[in-house]
C-alpha positions as CSV (number, residue, x, y, z in Angstrom):
1,M,-55.4,51.3,17.6
2,Q,-58.6,51.0,15.4
3,W,-57.1,48.6,12.9
4,W,-55.8,46.2,15.9
5,N,-59.3,45.9,17.0
6,D,-60.6,45.5,13.6
7,I,-57.9,42.6,13.2
8,V,-58.7,41.1,16.2
9,A,-62.4,40.9,15.6
10,W,-61.9,39.5,12.2
11,L,-59.8,36.8,13.8
12,L,-62.5,36.1,16.5
13,S,-65.2,36.1,14.2
14,D,-67.1,32.8,13.6
15,E,-67.3,33.3,9.9
16,N,-63.4,33.3,9.6
17,R,-62.8,30.2,11.8
18,P,-62.6,27.8,8.8
19,V,-60.2,30.0,7.0
20,L,-58.0,30.1,10.0
21,F,-58.1,26.4,10.6
22,T,-57.4,25.7,6.7
23,A,-54.5,28.1,7.1
24,G,-53.2,26.4,10.2
25,V,-53.3,23.0,8.9
26,V,-51.5,24.0,5.5
27,F,-48.7,25.7,7.7
28,V,-48.2,22.8,9.8
29,S,-48.3,20.5,7.1
30,V,-45.5,22.6,5.1
31,L,-43.5,22.9,8.4
32,V,-43.7,19.1,9.0
33,S,-42.8,18.0,5.3
34,G,-39.9,20.2,5.4
35,L,-38.5,18.8,8.5
36,L,-39.3,15.5,7.0
37,S,-37.4,16.0,4.0
38,A,-34.5,17.5,5.8
39,W,-34.4,14.4,8.1
40,I,-34.5,12.2,5.0
41,A,-31.9,14.1,3.2
42,R,-29.6,14.1,6.2
43,S,-29.9,10.3,6.6
44,A,-29.2,9.7,2.9
45,V,-26.0,11.9,3.2
46,R,-25.0,10.1,6.4
47,G,-25.4,6.8,4.8
48,L,-23.4,7.8,1.7
49,I,-20.5,9.1,3.9
50,R,-20.6,5.6,6.0
51,Q,-20.6,3.5,2.7
52,R,-17.7,5.6,1.4
53,D,-16.0,5.3,4.7
54,R,-16.5,1.5,4.4
55,E,-15.2,1.4,1.1
56,L,-11.9,3.2,1.7
57,R,-11.5,1.2,5.1
58,R,-11.9,-1.7,2.9
59,A,-9.5,-0.7,0.3
60,A,-6.9,0.3,2.7
61,I,-7.0,-2.9,4.7
62,A,-6.8,-5.1,1.4
63,T,-3.8,-3.0,0.3
64,L,-2.2,-3.7,3.9
65,I,-2.9,-7.4,3.7
66,D,-1.3,-7.4,0.0
67,A,1.5,-5.5,1.5
68,A,2.1,-8.1,4.2
69,T,2.3,-11.0,1.7
70,E,4.8,-9.0,-0.3
71,A,6.6,-8.4,3.0
72,S,6.8,-11.8,3.7
73,V,9.1,-12.2,0.6
74,W,10.5,-9.0,0.9
75,N,14.4,-10.2,0.6
76,S,13.5,-11.8,-2.9
77,L,11.8,-8.8,-4.4
78,T,13.9,-6.7,-6.5
79,P,14.5,-2.7,-5.6
80,Q,12.1,-1.5,-7.8
81,E,9.5,-3.8,-6.5
82,Q,10.2,-2.7,-3.2
83,V,10.0,0.8,-3.9
84,L,6.4,0.0,-5.4
85,A,5.5,-2.0,-2.3
86,D,6.5,0.8,0.0
87,R,4.7,3.4,-1.9
88,A,1.4,1.4,-1.8
89,V,2.0,0.9,2.1
90,G,2.4,4.5,2.5
91,Q,-0.7,5.2,0.8
92,A,-2.8,2.6,2.8
93,D,-1.3,3.9,6.0
94,I,-2.4,7.5,5.3
95,Q,-6.0,6.2,4.5
96,V,-6.0,4.4,7.6
97,R,-5.3,7.1,9.8
98,L,-7.6,9.7,7.8
99,L,-10.4,7.5,8.6
100,P,-13.1,9.1,11.0
101,L,-12.8,6.1,13.4
102,R,-11.6,6.3,16.7
103,G,-8.3,4.4,17.3
104,A,-7.5,4.4,13.3
105,D,-4.1,5.9,14.1
106,V,-3.5,2.8,16.8
107,A,-4.5,0.3,14.0
108,A,-2.0,2.0,11.6
109,D,0.7,2.0,14.0
110,W,0.0,-1.6,14.7
111,A,0.3,-2.9,10.8
112,A,3.4,-0.8,10.3
113,H,4.9,-2.6,13.2
114,Q,3.8,-5.9,12.1
115,L,4.8,-5.2,8.2
116,H,8.5,-4.1,9.6
117,E,8.6,-7.5,11.5
118,L,7.7,-9.4,8.4
119,K,10.3,-7.7,6.3
120,R,12.9,-8.3,8.9
121,A,11.9,-12.0,9.1
122,S,12.0,-12.6,5.4
123,A,15.8,-12.3,5.6
124,T,15.9,-15.3,7.9
125,F,16.2,-18.7,5.7
126,G,13.8,-21.4,6.8
127,Y,11.4,-19.2,8.6
128,Q,7.7,-19.8,8.4
129,L,5.8,-16.7,7.5
130,D,2.3,-18.1,6.4
131,P,0.9,-18.3,9.9
132,A,2.2,-14.6,10.7
133,V,0.6,-13.4,7.3
134,A,-2.6,-15.4,8.0
135,E,-2.7,-13.8,11.7
136,F,-2.3,-10.1,10.2
137,R,-5.2,-11.0,7.8
138,E,-7.4,-12.1,10.5
139,R,-6.7,-9.1,12.6
140,M,-7.2,-6.8,10.1
141,L,-10.4,-8.1,9.2
142,E,-11.6,-8.2,12.7
143,W,-10.7,-4.5,12.9
144,Q,-12.8,-3.6,9.8
145,R,-15.7,-5.8,11.5
146,H,-15.5,-4.3,15.1
147,P,-13.2,-1.3,15.5
148,S,-13.9,-0.5,19.2
149,R,-13.1,-4.0,20.5
150,T,-10.1,-4.6,18.1
151,R,-8.7,-1.0,19.1
152,R,-7.9,-2.1,22.7
153,D,-6.3,-5.3,21.5
154,F,-4.0,-3.2,19.3
155,R,-3.2,-0.7,22.1
156,N,-2.2,-3.7,24.3
157,D,0.1,-4.9,21.9
158,L,1.8,-1.8,21.4
159,E,2.1,-1.1,24.8
160,R,3.7,-4.8,25.4
161,W,6.1,-4.3,22.5
162,R,7.3,-0.8,24.0
163,L,7.9,-2.6,27.5
164,Q,9.8,-5.3,25.9
165,R,12.1,-2.9,23.8
166,D,15.9,-3.2,24.6
167,E,18.1,-0.5,23.2
168,P,21.1,-2.9,22.6
169,V,19.0,-5.6,20.8
170,Q,17.3,-3.0,18.9
171,E,20.5,-1.4,17.8
172,L,21.8,-5.0,16.7
173,A,18.6,-5.5,14.8
174,S,19.2,-2.0,13.1
175,E,22.7,-3.1,12.0
176,Q,21.5,-6.3,10.9
177,D,18.8,-4.9,8.7
178,T,21.1,-2.2,7.3
179,W,23.6,-5.2,6.5
180,V,20.7,-7.2,4.8
181,A,19.4,-4.1,2.5
182,E,23.3,-3.8,1.4
183,Q,23.7,-7.3,0.3
184,H,20.3,-7.0,-1.3
185,H,21.4,-4.1,-3.0
186,E,24.7,-5.2,-4.2
187,R,23.1,-8.5,-5.5
188,Y,20.6,-6.6,-7.7
189,T,23.3,-4.3,-8.8
190,Q,25.9,-6.9,-9.9
191,T,23.3,-8.7,-11.8
192,P,23.1,-6.4,-14.8
193,L,26.9,-6.6,-15.1
194,V,27.1,-10.4,-15.4
195,E,24.3,-10.3,-18.0
196,D,25.9,-7.6,-19.9
197,A,29.3,-9.8,-20.0
198,S,27.5,-12.9,-21.0
199,T,25.6,-10.8,-23.9
200,Q,29.0,-9.3,-25.4
201,P,29.9,-10.9,-28.9
202,V,32.9,-13.4,-28.6
203,T,35.8,-12.5,-30.9
204,T,37.8,-15.5,-32.5
205,P,41.4,-15.0,-33.5
206,A,41.5,-14.8,-37.5
207,A,43.0,-17.6,-39.5
208,P,46.6,-17.1,-41.1
209,A,46.4,-16.3,-44.7
210,A,47.0,-18.9,-47.3
211,P,50.5,-18.4,-49.0
212,E,50.4,-17.2,-52.6
213,A,51.3,-19.6,-55.9
214,G,54.7,-17.2,-56.2
215,E,55.9,-17.8,-52.7
216,V,55.0,-21.5,-53.1
217,A,57.4,-21.6,-56.1
218,D,60.3,-19.8,-54.8
219,A,60.1,-22.2,-51.7
220,D,60.4,-25.3,-54.1
221,T,63.3,-23.7,-56.2
222,D,65.3,-23.0,-52.9
223,R,64.8,-26.7,-51.7
224,R,66.0,-28.0,-55.2
225,A,69.3,-25.6,-54.9
226,V,70.1,-27.0,-51.5
227,A,69.4,-30.6,-52.7
228,Q,72.0,-30.2,-55.5
229,R,74.8,-28.5,-53.3
230,D,74.3,-31.5,-50.9
């Protein structure tokens, strides 16, 4: 207990108060600077994460808008172009669903439904798709600026489409889509055959060989003999 009493006496002595005050100030300063550095680092990391999320969201939205433009002329694309467009749309859909935002899956479902409708409408001749593409672009840009407010509108649209769904009509539309896809595939599979046939060389019949001099002389002799008998 003597050492404890000595420590207490040393702490309470007037001579050691400046040393204790300086040590306390240094300790508090180090603690505050550490907390401040951690807060600044955390804020910087959060800012980088938010910036990266914004860039991913913008890239995904730009890909979906470009896909809407291609979907408006879907029936005029080649099968290879359609495959590439579907792959780009699939990647953008996954990026949207993986965004750390509430309602990202709702926005992805809404975009998928609209792209499907644009593809179906592209097979209808004379259908003006420019307003539909413009509306799709404006709605996606609005979701990029105000995700929470636009999420409610997307959910309302999906609910309305679900209530308006009619099984016989949907079955007929699916059959029509299948028929259009088959006609599109046949058109692009028959085109190379026509091109191959047009590029084949044209063969011309060979000209008859000219008669030789001996054969011509024999023919003249025969004609003279016939003339003398006559």
